C-alpha positions, 0 to 999 in steps of 0.5 A: 445566452451561454450555458455554463457547465461544471465538471466535478472531480470524482475521487473515490477512496478504496480501503486495502488491508496491509499485513506486515511480516518479519522485521517490518512487524517489529519495526512498525509495531503493527501486524496489520493495518487498514489503509484508505487510498485513492482509487486507481492507486498503485502499490508504489503509492501505498508504499510511499504513504507507508514510508511517510507514516512509518519512517522505520518502514522506509529503511526496508523498502528496497528489500521488501516483497509485495504480495496482493491477494497472496500473489507476488507483484511489483510496485506498478500493480494497481490496487482495488478495494478490499485487496490484502497487501502483504509486505514481506522482507527476506528471512534468514536462519537455520 
């Protein structure tokens, strides 16, 4: 008799708080948002999701800085449950 085994896929979601600043706040229409994403996701995956959900965001993707828990990171940074992700565009003025 052969014993069958099954492997369950364990995907766990995490929740991050996204903060929109400057022109992003105006274009997206939100100051902050809680987003549920797959555990192990990188900042780039979060940005991809936001661009799909908020097309106005996509126009600013190339100039947006990302800070996770108040530390600037690049899009390869891995996100963890409870992280605060700030999306910041350049500000000009005088």
